C-alpha positions in Angstrom: -0.6 -25.0 17.7 2.2 -25.9 20.1 1.3 -28.4 22.8 4.6 -28.1 24.8 8.3 -27.3 24.5 11.1 -29.7 25.5 14.6 -28.4 26.4 17.0 -28.3 29.3 17.1 -26.6 32.7 20.0 -24.2 32.7 19.6 -22.7 36.2 17.2 -22.6 39.1 16.4 -18.9 39.8 14.4 -19.5 43.0 11.9 -22.1 44.4 9.4 -21.4 41.6 11.3 -20.1 38.7 13.9 -21.7 36.4 16.0 -20.7 33.4 15.1 -23.0 30.6 16.9 -23.4 27.2 15.4 -24.5 24.0 17.2 -24.1 20.6 19.8 -21.8 22.2 17.1 -19.4 23.5 16.7 -18.9 27.3 13.3 -18.6 28.9 12.3 -17.7 32.5 9.7 -20.3 33.4 7.4 -20.3 36.4 7.0 -23.8 37.7 3.6 -25.2 38.5 5.0 -27.5 41.2 8.5 -28.3 42.4 10.6 -29.5 39.5 12.4 -32.7 40.0 16.1 -32.0 40.4 17.2 -35.1 38.4 14.7 -34.4 35.7 16.2 -34.4 32.2 12.9 -33.3 30.7 10.2 -30.7 31.7 7.1 -29.7 29.9 6.4 -26.0 29.2 2.9 -24.6 28.7 2.4 -21.1 27.2 -0.6 -19.3 28.7 -1.9 -16.2 26.9 -4.1 -13.9 29.1 -7.0 -11.8 27.9 -4.7 -8.8 27.3 -2.5 -10.8 24.9 0.4 -11.2 27.4 2.0 -14.6 27.4 3.4 -16.5 30.3 5.4 -19.8 30.4 4.7 -22.5 33.1 6.8 -25.6 33.6 5.9 -29.0 34.9 7.4 -32.5 35.4 4.6 -34.3 33.6 2.2 -33.3 30.9 -0.7 -34.4 33.1 0.3 -31.6 35.5 -0.1 -29.1 32.7 -3.5 -30.6 31.9 -4.7 -30.3 35.5 -3.3 -26.7 35.6 -5.2 -25.8 32.5 -8.5 -27.2 34.0 -7.9 -25.1 37.1 -7.3 -21.8 35.2 -10.4 -22.3 33.1 -12.5 -22.0 36.3 -13.9 -18.5 36.6 -11.9 -16.4 39.2 -9.0 -18.9 39.4 -6.1 -17.6 37.4 -2.6 -19.0 36.9 -1.3 -17.5 40.1 -4.0 -19.1 42.2 -3.7 -22.4 40.3 0.0 -22.6 40.9 -0.4 -21.8 44.6 -3.0 -24.5 44.9 -0.9 -27.2 43.2 2.3 -26.1 45.1 0.7 -26.1 48.5 -1.0 -29.5 48.0 1.6 -31.1 45.8 0.6 -32.3 42.3 0.1 -36.0 43.3 -1.9 -35.1 46.4 -4.1 -32.6 44.5 -4.7 -35.2 41.7 -5.6 -37.8 44.3 -8.1 -35.4 46.0 -9.7 -34.7 42.6 -9.8 -38.4 41.6 -11.3 -39.5 44.9 -13.6 -36.5 45.0 -12.5 -35.6 48.5 -12.6 -31.9 47.9 -13.2 -31.1 51.6 -9.5 -32.2 52.2 -8.4 -29.1 50.3 -9.5 -27.0 53.3 -6.8 -28.6 55.4 -4.2 -27.0 53.1 -5.5 -23.5 53.9 -7.4 -23.1 50.6 -10.5 -21.0 51.1 -14.0 -22.5 51.1 -15.0 -20.3 48.1 -12.1 -21.7 46.0 -12.8 -25.3 47.2 -16.4 -24.8 46.2 -15.4 -23.6 42.7 -13.0 -26.5 42.3 -15.6 -29.0 43.5 -18.3 -27.7 41.2 -16.0 -27.8 38.2 -14.3 -31.2 38.8 -17.3 -33.1 40.3 -19.3 -34.7 37.4 -22.0 -35.9 39.7 -23.1 -32.6 41.3 -25.6 -34.3 43.6 -23.1 -36.6 45.2 -22.9 -36.4 49.0 -19.5 -35.1 49.9 -19.6 -35.3 53.7 -21.5 -37.9 55.7 -23.6 -36.9 58.7 -21.1 -38.0 61.3 -18.3 -36.0 59.7 -20.5 -33.0 59.4 -21.5 -33.3 63.1 -17.9 -33.6 64.1 -16.9 -30.5 62.1 -19.8 -28.4 63.6 -19.0 -29.6 67.2 -15.3 -28.7 66.8 -16.2 -25.3 65.3 -18.5 -24.6 68.3 -15.6 -25.5 70.7 -13.5 -22.9 68.9 -11.1 -24.9 66.7 -10.3 -23.3 63.3 -11.6 -25.0 60.1 -8.0 -25.4 58.9 -7.0 -27.4 62.0 -10.3 -29.4 61.9 -9.9 -30.4 58.3 -6.3 -31.2 58.7 -7.1 -33.5 61.7 -10.0 -35.3 60.1 -8.5 -35.6 56.6 -7.2 -39.2 57.1 -9.1 -40.0 60.3 -11.1 -43.3 60.3 -14.1 -42.7 62.5 -16.5 -45.3 61.1 -16.4 -47.8 63.9 -16.3 -45.3 66.7 -19.1 -43.5 68.6 -19.5 -39.8 68.0 -18.1 -39.0 71.5 -15.0 -41.2 71.0 -14.5 -39.8 67.5 -14.7 -36.2 68.9 -12.1 -37.1 71.7 -9.7 -38.6 69.2 -10.0 -35.7 66.8 -9.4 -33.2 69.6 -6.3 -35.1 70.7 -5.1 -35.1 67.1 -5.7 -31.4 66.7 -3.8 -30.7 69.9 -0.8 -32.7 68.6 -0.6 -30.9 65.3 
C-alpha cells in the first residue's frame, strides 16, 4: 500500500488546487492547507470514498496528512469539511488546539458546535476532562444574554487571561475586546 507520493509542483491552479507531477504524469491535487511556495517537496494522500472514487490531497508535512485522516474518520466529517477546518484554522493552530485540548477555541473560527463536539469526542482521550471552567462558562453565558454572537465571544476569550480578575472586570475587558474586533 502506498503511504504517499513525492514529486514536484508544476503549477498552482487556485488557492486550494495544484498541478503535481510524478514520473511524468500530472495530477490535480486538492491541498489540505496552504502549500508553502518555496516547498520542494509535498506529500500526497489518496483517499478512496465508499463509492470507489479516488481523490488526491496534498500537504506540506506528513503529520498534516495524519491529522487529516483522523478527521475524515470521524462520522459525518468528510474530506471537504476536514480541509475547510484545517484551512480556516491553519494546520499548526489546529494541531495546537488538539494537543492542548482547547477544543472550545475552534468555535472562534466559525466551526459549528456540532462539529466541535465531534472533534472533541474523537480527539479527547479523557472524556471526563473539564473543558471550560466555571468563570469562563459564566462569562460566555453573560455575553450571550447581552446579545453577542458565540463566534465573537469565543474569538475574544480565546487567548484572554482572566484568572486574576473579578468576574465584573473580566466581563468589561471581554466586551471591550469584542467591540474592537
